[in-house]
C-alpha positions in Angstrom: 0.0 0.0 0.0 1.2 3.5 -0.9 1.3 6.1 1.9 1.6 9.9 2.1 3.3 11.4 5.1 3.9 15.0 6.1 6.0 16.5 8.9 6.1 20.1 10.0 9.2 21.3 11.8 9.7 24.9 13.1 12.9 26.6 12.0 13.4 30.1 13.2 9.7 30.8 13.8 8.7 29.9 10.3 7.1 26.5 9.5 9.1 24.3 7.2 7.5 21.2 5.8 9.1 17.9 4.9 7.1 15.5 2.7 7.9 11.9 2.4 5.9 9.8 -0.1 6.8 6.2 0.3 5.9 2.7 -0.7 6.7 1.3 2.7 4.2 1.2 5.5 6.5 3.1 7.8 8.3 5.8 5.9 11.4 7.4 7.4 11.3 11.0 8.6 12.6 13.6 6.1 16.0 14.9 7.1 15.4 18.7 7.4 18.3 20.7 8.8 17.9 24.2 10.1 19.2 26.7 7.6 20.1 30.4 8.0 17.2 31.5 6.0 13.7 30.0 6.7 11.8 28.8 3.6 8.8 30.9 2.8 5.4 29.3 3.1 4.6 30.1 -0.5 7.5 28.0 -1.8 6.5 25.1 0.5 3.0 25.2 -0.8 4.3 25.1 -4.4 6.7 22.3 -3.6 4.0 20.3 -1.9 1.9 20.6 -5.0 4.7 19.3 -7.2 5.5 16.5 -4.8 1.8 15.5 -4.8 1.7 15.4 -8.6 4.9 13.4 -8.8 3.6 10.9 -6.2 0.4 10.4 -8.2 2.5 9.9 -11.4 4.5 7.1 -9.6 1.5 4.8 -9.6 2.6 1.6 -11.3 6.3 2.5 -11.2 7.9 -0.6 -9.6 11.2 1.3 -9.1 9.7 4.2 -7.3 10.9 4.5 -3.6 10.4 7.9 -2.0 9.9 11.6 -2.6 11.3 14.2 -0.3 11.1 18.0 -0.1 14.3 19.7 0.8 13.6 23.3 1.7 17.3 24.1 2.2 18.2 23.4 -1.5 14.7 24.2 -2.7 14.4 20.9 -4.5 11.8 18.1 -4.7 13.9 14.9 -4.8 12.5 11.7 -6.3 14.3 8.4 -5.3 14.0 5.5 -7.7 16.0 2.3 -8.3 18.3 3.3 -11.1 17.8 7.0 -10.4 16.7 8.0 -13.9 13.6 10.0 -14.6 10.7 8.6 -16.6 8.6 10.6 -19.0 5.6 10.4 -16.7 7.6 12.5 -14.1 9.1 14.9 -16.6 5.6 15.9 -17.8 4.5 17.0 -14.4 4.0 20.9 -14.4 6.6 22.6 -12.2 6.8 26.3 -11.1 10.0 28.0 -12.1 11.2 28.2 -8.5 10.7 24.5 -7.8 13.5 22.2 -9.1 13.1 18.4 -9.3 16.1 16.1 -8.9 16.2 12.3 -9.5 18.5 10.2 -7.3 19.2 6.5 -6.9 17.2 5.0 -4.0 19.3 3.5 -1.2 19.6 -0.3 -1.3 17.5 -2.4 1.1 19.3 -4.9 3.3 18.0 -7.8 1.1 19.2 -6.0 -2.1 22.6 -5.3 -0.6 23.0 -9.0 0.5 21.9 -10.3 -2.9 24.3 -7.9 -4.7 27.3 -9.0 -2.6 26.5 -12.7 -3.3 26.0 -12.2 -7.0 29.3 -10.4 -7.3 31.1 -13.2 -5.3 29.7 -15.8 -7.7 31.5 -14.0 -10.6 35.0 -13.8 -9.0 36.4 -16.8 -10.9 35.2 -15.4 -14.2 36.6 -12.0 -13.2 40.0 -13.5 -12.4 40.1 -14.9 -16.0 39.6 -11.4 -17.2 42.5 -10.1 -15.2 40.5 -8.7 -12.3 41.7 -10.0 -9.0 39.0 -9.3 -6.4 40.1 -9.3 -2.7 36.8 -8.4 -1.0 33.2 -7.5 -1.5 31.5 -5.6 1.4 29.0 -3.1 2.5 28.2 -1.2 5.7 24.4 -1.8 5.4 22.3 0.0 2.8 25.0 0.3 0.2 27.0 1.1 -1.6 28.6 -2.2 -2.2 32.4 -1.9 -2.4 34.5 -4.2 -4.6 38.1 -4.2 -3.6 40.5 -5.2 -6.4 44.2 -6.0 -6.2 45.1 -3.8 -9.2 42.9 -1.1 -10.8 42.6 -1.3 -14.6 40.0 -0.4 -17.2 38.2 -3.7 -16.7 38.1 -3.2 -12.9 36.8 0.4 -13.2 33.9 -0.9 -15.3 32.7 -3.2 -12.5 30.7 -0.3 -11.0 28.7 -0.1 -14.2 28.7 -3.9 -14.8 27.2 -4.7 -11.4 25.2 -1.4 -11.0 21.9 -3.1 -11.4 20.2 -0.8 -8.9 21.6 2.4 -10.4 24.6 4.7 -10.3 26.4 4.9 -7.0 25.2 1.6 -5.7 28.6 -0.1 -6.5 32.0 1.4 -6.0 35.4 0.0 -6.9 38.6 0.6 -4.9 42.2 -0.7 -5.2 43.7 -2.4 -2.2 44.9 -5.7 -0.5 43.3 -7.5 2.4 46.3 -7.5 4.8 44.8 -10.0 7.3 46.7 -13.1 8.3 44.7 -16.2 9.4 45.3 -16.3 13.1 46.4 -20.0 13.6 47.5 -21.3 17.2 47.2 -23.4 24.7 45.7 -27.1 28.7 41.9 -26.9 29.2 40.1 -29.8 30.8 36.5 -30.9 31.0 34.1 -29.3 30.9 35.5 -27.4 27.9 34.8 -23.7 27.5 35.6 -21.0 24.9 38.9 -19.1 24.8 41.4 -21.8 25.5 44.4 -23.1 23.5 43.7 -25.9 21.0 45.7 -27.9 18.6 44.7 -30.2 15.8 46.3 -33.6 14.8 50.0 -33.8 14.0 50.5 -30.5 15.8 48.8 -28.5 13.1 46.9 -25.3 13.9 47.5 -23.8 17.3 44.3 -21.8 17.8 41.6 -20.9 20.3 38.5 -22.9 21.3 35.2 -21.4 20.3 31.8 -21.4 21.9 30.4 -24.7 23.1 26.9 -25.9 23.3 24.2 -28.6 22.7 22.4 -29.5 19.5 18.7 -28.6 19.9 17.9 -31.4 17.5 20.1 -34.4 18.7 21.2 -33.3 22.1 24.8 -33.8 21.2 27.6 -31.6 22.5 29.7 -29.4 20.2 32.6 -26.9 20.2 32.9 -24.6 17.2 36.4 -23.8 15.9 37.9 -22.0 12.9 37.9 -24.1 9.7 41.4 -23.2 8.9 42.5 -24.6 12.3 41.5 -28.1 11.4 43.6 -30.6 9.6 41.2 -31.9 7.0 42.8 -35.3 6.6 42.5 -36.0 10.4 40.1 -33.4 11.9 40.6 -34.2 15.6 41.1 -31.5 18.2 43.0 -31.4 21.5 43.6 -28.7 24.1 47.2 -27.6 24.5 49.4 -24.8 25.9 50.8 -21.7 24.4 53.8 -23.7 23.0 51.5 -26.2 21.3 52.9 -29.3 23.0 51.0 -32.6 23.2 49.5 -34.0 26.4 46.2 -32.0 26.5 42.7 -33.3 26.7 41.0 -34.8 23.6 38.1 -32.5 22.6 36.7 -34.5 19.7 36.4 -34.7 15.9 35.2 -32.0 13.5 32.1 -33.6 11.8 31.0 -30.6 9.8 33.4 -28.2 8.0 32.3 -25.0 6.3 35.1 -23.2 4.5 32.7 -20.5 3.2 32.2 -19.2 6.7 35.6 -20.4 8.1 33.8 -22.5 10.8 33.9 -26.2 11.8 31.8 -28.1 14.3 33.6 -30.5 16.7 31.5 -33.3 18.2 32.9 -33.3 21.7 34.0 -36.5 23.4 33.6 -35.0 26.9 31.4 -32.4 28.6 31.1 -28.8 27.7 30.1 -25.7 29.6 28.4 -22.6 27.9 31.0 -20.2 29.2 34.1 -18.3 28.1 37.5 -17.5 29.6 37.4 -13.7 30.3 40.1 -11.4 31.7 43.8 -11.0 30.8 46.3 -13.8 30.2 47.6 -15.0 33.6 44.4 -14.2 35.6 41.4 -15.5 33.6 38.0 -16.1 35.0 34.8 -17.7 33.7 31.7 -16.0 32.5 28.6 -17.8 31.4 27.0 -17.5 28.0 23.3 -16.7 28.6 22.2 -15.2 25.2 23.0 -15.3 21.5 22.6 -12.4 19.1 23.2 -11.7 15.4 25.9 -9.1 14.7 25.0 -5.8 13.1 26.8 -2.5 12.4 25.2 -0.7 15.3 27.2 -2.8 17.8 30.0 -0.6 19.3 30.9 -2.6 22.5 32.0 -6.0 21.3 34.8 -8.0 22.9 37.1 -10.9 22.0 38.7 -13.7 24.0 41.8 -15.2 22.4 44.1 -17.8 23.9 47.1 -15.6 23.1 45.7 -12.1 23.7 43.3 -12.6 26.5 40.0 -10.7 26.6 40.0 -7.5 24.7 37.3 -4.7 24.7 35.8 -2.8 23.0 35.3 -2.9 19.2 32.8 -1.6 16.7 31.4 -3.7 13.8 31.4 -1.8 10.5 31.0 -4.2 7.6 30.2 -7.7 6.3 31.0 -9.4 3.0 33.1 -11.9 1.2 36.9 -11.8 1.9 39.7 -13.7 0.2 42.2 -14.4 3.0 44.7 -17.2 3.3 43.9 -18.6 -0.1 40.1 -19.0 0.1 36.9 -17.0 0.3 34.8 -16.7 3.4 31.8 -14.6 4.3 32.8 -12.6 7.4 32.0 -9.6 9.5 34.7 -6.9 10.2 35.3 -4.9 13.4 37.9 -2.6 14.7 39.2 -1.5 18.1 37.5 1.6 19.5 40.7 3.0 21.0 43.5 2.0 18.5 44.8 -0.8 20.7 45.1 -4.5 19.7 41.9 -6.5 19.8 43.0 -9.9 18.3 46.2 -11.7 17.4 47.7 -14.6 15.6 46.6 -17.7 17.5 43.3 -16.2 18.6 41.4 -17.8 15.6 38.3 -19.6 16.8 38.0 -17.5 19.9 34.7 -16.0 21.0 33.4 -12.6 20.0 30.9 -11.5 22.5 29.0 -8.6 24.2 29.3 -8.2 28.0 26.0 -8.7 29.7 26.5 -8.0 33.4 28.2 -11.0 34.9 27.4 -13.0 31.7 28.0 -12.6 28.0 26.1 -12.7 24.8 27.5 -14.9 22.0 28.0 -13.0 18.7 30.8 -14.4 16.6 34.1 -16.4 16.3 37.5 -14.8 15.4 38.7 -15.7 11.9 41.5 -13.4 10.9 43.4 -10.3 12.0 45.2 -7.6 10.1 48.7 -7.6 11.7 50.2 -4.3 12.7 53.9 -4.7 13.4 54.1 -1.4 15.3 51.2 -2.2 17.6 51.9 -3.4 21.2 50.4 -6.8 21.9 48.9 -8.2 25.1 49.3 -11.5 26.9 51.4 -14.1 25.0 50.7 -12.6 21.6 53.5 -11.4 19.4 51.6 -10.5 16.2 48.4 -8.5 16.7 46.1 -5.9 15.2 43.2 -3.6 15.8 41.1 -4.8 12.9 39.8 -8.3 12.7 37.4 -10.5 10.8 34.8 -12.9 12.4 32.1 -15.5 11.7 28.5 -14.8 12.6 27.9 -17.8 15.0 24.2 -16.8 15.7 23.4 -17.5 12.1 25.8 -20.3 11.3 25.9 -22.3 14.6 22.4 -21.6 16.0 20.1 -20.9 13.0 21.8 -23.2 10.5 23.1 -26.0 12.8 20.8 -25.9 15.9 23.7 -25.5 18.3 22.4 -23.7 21.4 25.5 -22.0 22.9 23.7 -21.3 26.2 23.3 -25.0 27.1 25.8 -27.4 28.6 26.4 -31.0 27.6 26.0 -33.7 28.9 
């Protein structure tokens, strides 16, 4: 159903009007900023008339999104997918003092996600055309950014090639994903998240992830980073910071998902829905009592790595496909709020969480970190960074694999 919505805001004693004509049932408020010169009521009346006519002309236009009146620039702005004007709009009578501008509508969350995945599906083809794509990401409602290793004419054309939703919805930049897969400590039953782990034959010194119980089968699981598992023999043990043998046997990874850099270890012993919190040398346990999907409004996330210890706080700012360590994974990206280290080599698999009083909320699992050689590290870490990549465990472990990270086993 189409809706018309009007808001009146006082600016300097004169009434200014913002009109939003939207398809959605709950349109967003027009962004009207106070200007030095109030807009006369006569112009507002004319602009409202033009906006009303444009809105009526939008009937049947599947690409129509919103109309806004901007008194500051004295424009009526029509937002459409693709941004271009149709003849039906251009034929609407307009007074000389009312300008009409056509802009590309912001992408919806679904459109952004579909666009990211459709570009990812073409990366092999693009590589054959000499376009090496390193990452595809967005901060929410677009634009979608394609990061290429080298900028050339073919790469520059990607903005047009994938600009299905109109100009400005896809941007291309040159750069390299500088992250290194974090890859390497004696925890005993019941197993918890944030401890040192090692795979068979001494491969992959990493960190244990959240543990929990399958809602479907009742089995116990620990989640770990896919790149920390030896595929030929996917067994996991606990160890110490030097990666020596003699720790407890955790279990065997029964499900491996490279696309999200996550593996699910069927535990041979009991697990506790808790994490190691605090610095290296004086850790303490906190229970996991909730699970939540990550989003870019989260500004107080923490990590718990077997080498770094617990590190707070970070802000999530993007999600997308990233080519790190020789393969693609769909990951989220966050950075430290104060410029200090938040993850390190060896922290892979460790929990990403939000403090919740004396408990924590499970959000993600550390996958990779951009190493900064000039950044002081914490705990036993020697290579660390303030920007890291992580897997969404709410979606992957809970929604897709029924692992409840707030329940113990057995």
